[in-house]
N, C-alpha and C positions, 0 to 999 in steps of 0.2 A: 267950273271943278267936276262938278256931277253929267258935262257934258262931255269932260273928256273921259272919265270914269265909265261913263260908260259906252265911246267910242272904244273905248281896250278891249271890253268883254266883247263886241261887235265881230272885233278884228282876231279872239279869241276862236271864237264861234266861227269864221269866214274856216279860219286852215285848219278847224276839225273837220267844214265842209269838204275842203278835199282830199280828207285824206278818208273819207265814209267813202266818196268815189272809188276812193281803189281798193277797199276792202272787195276781201272775197265774201259769197256768203255763205262756203264750206265754213267760215274760221269769223261764225260770228258772236263778237263779245257783250254781254250785256251791260255789263257796267252794274249802276244800281237797279236792283229790283222793282219791282211793282209795288212788295210789301216795305220798302222802307219808307219814312216820313220823308223823303229827300227827294222821291222819285219825281216832283214835281219838277224840278230841277231839271232832268236829264229831257223832258219832255220839254220843257222851253225852249232849254237850245234845241232840242232837234225842229223846232220850231223856228229857230232862226237859220238856223245852216239851210231847209227847205226855203226860207224864202229869198236864201242870197246863192242858194243854186243855180245857175240860169241856163235855159234853153233845155225844152221840152222833154227833149231826150235824156241828159240826165236829171232833169224831173222824177222822170216813169223808172231809170234805175235808183235816187234816192229813197223815193217810194218802195221800189221792193225791198232795198236794201234795210226798210222798219219795218218791212213787214215781216223780213227777215229776225230782225230783231225783237220783235213784240212775239213770234212763235217759239224762240227760245227764254224769251220770257216766260213764256204760258209755258211751257216744259219745266222749269225750274221753281212753277209755283204748284203743278201736279205733284210733283216730288216731293215738294213740304206737305202737302195735304190740302194747301188753300186754293181753295176748287171755286170758290167767288171769288176771291182775286185772277184765278185764272180764265174764269169765263170769260170778266170783261175785259181782260187781255187778251180773250182769244176777237173778243167784239171790236176790238184796238187792229189786230191783225186782218180779220177780212177790211178794215176799212181803210187801211195802206194799202191792201193789195188791190183794192176797186180803184184806188188814186193811180196806181201801175197802171191797168189795165185803160183806163179811160186816158190817161196821153196818149197811150200807145193804139188809141185806135182815133185820136185826136192827129197822130200825125200820119196815122193816114189815111185817114179826111183826106189833108193836103197833101195826098197824091206819093208822101215821104219812104223809101225804102226801108220796114221796119226789119228787116228779116232776122237781123242778129238780138234784136228785141223781143221779138215774139221765141226766139229761138232758148233764148237767155232764160223769160217767164216760164219755158216750158219747163229748163233743165227743173229751175228753182223749185218751181211748185211740186215738181216731182221732188224733190228730196221731201217737200213741208207736209204728202200725201203720206210719206210712211212714216213720218212722227206720228202725224194726225190718225194714222189708222191704227199704230202700237197702243196710242193712247186709248181709243176706243175701247182696246180689249178690258182696260185697268182704272177705267173710271167707273165712280158709279152710272146710275141709271140716270142721278140728274146734271150729270154734263156732259153723255151721249148726244143729246139733243144739238145743242152747243156743236161738235165737233162735225155731225152730217150736215149740218149748215156752211162751216164753213170746208170742207167737202165736198159741195153743190154748188159752192161758190168758185171755188177752183175750174170746178168740169165744165161752168158755165162760161166761166172772164177767158181761158184759155183759149179758144176755138175764134182762129182770125180767120174770116170769107178770101178776104185779097190775100192773103202769104195761103188760103188751100190752094188758090187756081194757082197761082205762080208754080208750086211745087208741083202741083199735076202736069204746070204743061214742061218741066225741067224732070219730070221721069217717065213724060210719052216721049219724051228729045230722047234720053237714055236710055230708050227699045223698052221700058218696062210698062205693068201692065196698071191703071186703077182696079182694086178692090176693099173688100170690109174686111176684117181682123176683129175679135176682142184684145182690145188693150186696155191698159191701166185709166180711170175714169180722168188724169189729169193729162194723160198724153192727149198734145191735139191730133188734127187728124196729118197725114203725111208726116209721121215721125220719124228719128232715127234707126234704124234695124239696126244696124250695123253694131250695136251698143245692149245689150241686155238693159232690159231697165224698162222703159217703154212699154211695153207689151206682155212683161212677164207678174202679172198682179194676177191674185187669187181670184174664180170666178167672181165671188161676190162683189169684188172691188172691179171688174172691168165692167165698161163699154162696146159697141159697134163704134168701130174708129173707121177710116178712110185710107188706107195704105195705100204704096206702091209695092207690086209684087216681081221685083227682077230677073225671077227664074233660079235654076239649080245654077250655088255656084257662087251668085252675086246677091247682094241688099243694097236697100236704097240707103243714100248714109243723110236725108234728106235735103240733098241735094242733083245728085246725080244716082244711080246704079255704078257701084262699085266693086271689083273683085270683094270676096270675101276672104281677110287677111288667113295666112295657115298659123299664122302665130296662136 
């Protein structure tokens, strides 16, 4: 009877794992918050879902999703004024993000094309930077160090050398030239310059980044130089 009960729980979590991979990062639902006495049930469920998430690419997506959830939880704790719980949640965010980056690097080392994963990582963390930088202006001094640490982890983690080589070749092949520019700390080298955001941060939140200069009337979309849309 106990085995049957446990099997039913596992099956329910497996179903949940499938739905997790289908969620969009900008529509994250935190569910039970870290200040709830039942929060352990949520983390237990996530651990089982992760265990039964198969494939390195899916694992990376799962960890990236969980990082998104942790950051949403962190934001809620900040809004409630529970800074101590917020800091612990931010530490968990860093760990999940680190797991995602590690999985992507492992795939790279195996010669797997991780272009889409790296782009997803860059896009997601760019949103995370906006949240963290906004809170950096609001939290007391005791909470600023944790945010700066998280921002530094993002800046160091999203840069991938093999992807940079591929994008450099794509840039040159489409008649672009490689140069440097001041872009957001979270932006990987050769960001999509056809969209506003990657290189639109303030000076104090920017760093020197390698970019593809396509010349007048064109922009690098992350894959090649294209005509700038008139829309």
